[in-house]
C-alpha positions in Angstrom: 50.4 1.2 29.2 51.2 -2.5 30.0 54.8 -3.5 29.1 53.7 -5.9 26.4 51.5 -3.2 24.7 54.4 -0.8 24.9 56.8 -3.3 23.4 54.4 -4.1 20.6 53.8 -0.4 19.9 57.5 0.2 19.7 58.0 -2.8 17.4 55.1 -1.8 15.1 56.5 1.8 14.9 59.9 0.5 14.0 58.5 -1.8 11.3 56.5 1.1 9.9 59.6 3.3 9.9 61.7 0.7 8.1 59.0 0.2 5.5 58.8 3.9 4.8 62.6 4.1 4.5 62.5 1.2 2.1 59.7 2.9 0.2 61.8 6.1 -0.1 64.7 4.1 -1.5 62.5 2.2 -4.0 60.9 5.5 -5.1 64.4 6.9 -5.7 65.3 3.8 -7.8 62.0 4.1 -9.7 62.5 7.8 -10.3 65.9 7.2 -11.8 64.7 4.4 -14.1 61.6 6.2 -15.3 63.4 9.5 -15.7 66.0 7.7 -17.9 63.3 6.0 -20.0 61.0 9.0 -20.4 63.4 11.9 -20.6 61.6 15.2 -20.8 58.2 13.5 -20.4 59.0 12.5 -16.9 56.4 13.9 -14.4 59.0 15.2 -11.9 56.4 17.2 -9.9 54.3 14.1 -9.2 57.3 12.2 -8.0 58.4 15.1 -5.8 54.9 15.1 -4.2 55.1 11.4 -3.5 58.6 11.8 -2.0 57.3 14.6 0.2 54.4 12.4 1.4 56.8 9.6 2.3 58.9 12.2 4.2 55.8 13.5 6.0 55.0 9.9 7.1 58.6 9.4 8.3 58.2 12.6 10.3 55.0 11.2 11.8 56.9 8.1 12.9 59.5 10.3 14.6 56.8 12.3 16.4 54.9 9.3 17.4 58.1 7.7 18.7 58.8 10.7 20.9 55.2 10.7 22.1 55.3 7.0 22.9 58.7 7.4 24.7 57.3 10.3 26.8 54.2 8.2 27.7 56.4 5.3 28.7 58.7 7.5 30.8 55.7 9.2 32.5 54.2 5.8 33.3 57.5 4.9 35.0 57.4 8.1 37.0 60.1 9.9 35.0 60.1 13.3 33.3 60.7 13.0 29.5 63.1 16.0 29.4 65.2 14.9 32.3 66.4 11.5 30.9 69.7 11.5 29.1 71.1 8.8 26.9 74.8 8.0 27.3 
């Protein structure tokens, strides 16, 4: 993978992760506001499902980040499991 492509992929992944984290915060705020407004009529199950989907997408970004890191390390001749961060 050329360095510019690697850099752009890492940046895009970071942007997606930040957008999903913001979505999770906004959903939390929306949940609180609507729950307060609707009381017992609040569709908690639907909101839980949306939260779970966002969490699944965040999990995808973590997995993809690990995959991308491994690919970059392998392209540089390193084993992914042998590199330690200090």
